[in-house]
C-alpha positions as semicolon CSV with decimal commas, in nm:
position;residue;x (nm);y (nm);z (nm)
1;X;-0,890;-0,797;1,107
2;X;-0,576;-0,811;1,246
3;X;-0,559;-0,463;1,280
4;X;-0,827;-0,429;1,478
5;X;-0,636;-0,723;1,677
6;X;-0,353;-0,546;1,710
7;X;-0,512;-0,227;1,793
8;X;-0,659;-0,313;2,080
9;X;-0,310;-0,500;2,221
10;X;-0,172;-0,145;2,154
11;X;-0,440;0,006;2,405
12;X;-0,443;-0,235;2,660
13;X;-0,108;-0,432;2,602
14;X;0,261;-0,243;2,528
15;X;0,186;0,001;2,322
16;X;0,534;0,075;2,145
17;X;0,554;-0,276;2,010
18;X;0,153;-0,334;1,895
19;X;0,051;0,005;1,791
20;X;0,335;0,037;1,479
21;X;0,165;-0,347;1,406
22;X;-0,188;-0,187;1,423
23;X;-0,065;0,086;1,152
24;X;0,063;-0,170;0,924
25;X;-0,200;-0,384;0,901
26;X;-0,435;-0,103;0,861
27;X;-0,248;0,025;0,529
28;X;-0,256;-0,350;0,424
29;X;-0,578;-0,379;0,451
30;X;-0,675;-0,015;0,292
31;X;-0,462;-0,195;-0,004
32;X;-0,693;-0,526;0,010
33;X;-0,969;-0,303;-0,041
34;X;-1,092;-0,375;0,333
35;X;-1,162;-0,006;0,401
36;X;-1,405;-0,056;0,707
37;X;-1,137;-0,264;0,863
38;X;-0,873;-0,047;0,800
39;X;-1,013;0,220;0,893
40;X;-1,140;0,068;1,256
41;X;-0,779;-0,061;1,302
42;X;-0,663;0,342;1,199
43;X;-0,873;0,487;1,476
44;X;-0,761;0,175;1,735
45;X;-0,414;0,247;1,628
46;X;-0,481;0,633;1,740
47;X;-0,598;0,582;2,034
48;X;-0,304;0,321;2,150
49;X;-0,084;0,607;2,035
50;X;-0,243;0,866;2,253
51;X;-0,281;0,614;2,546
52;X;0,082;0,499;2,555
53;X;0,325;0,740;2,736
54;X;0,630;0,637;2,567
55;X;0,519;0,676;2,261
56;X;0,408;1,027;2,358
57;X;0,701;1,109;2,462
58;X;0,901;0,943;2,189
59;X;0,676;1,215;1,934
60;X;0,747;1,461;2,162
61;X;1,148;1,423;2,177
62;X;1,100;1,433;1,761
63;X;0,923;1,738;1,806
64;X;1,165;1,934;2,062
65;X;1,526;1,830;1,836
66;X;1,333;1,956;1,495
67;X;1,220;2,263;1,700
68;X;1,565;2,348;1,864
69;X;1,739;2,308;1,516
70;X;1,923;2,003;1,621
71;X;1,821;1,776;1,293
């Protein structure tokens, strides 16, 4: 249930804080044998990731560093 709450918060609020929390709680939901809650949280985590410009920029910079061979 926390995974879904943090997922929605990641979409509609400050993504860099709430999206990772949604991912962690989604994984916890899967480990506690609550696959529906975990899957819903994971879907919202992905939507939150793609709706946050800052998180997309971090992913893009990580890809660029690896592509250029700086890492």
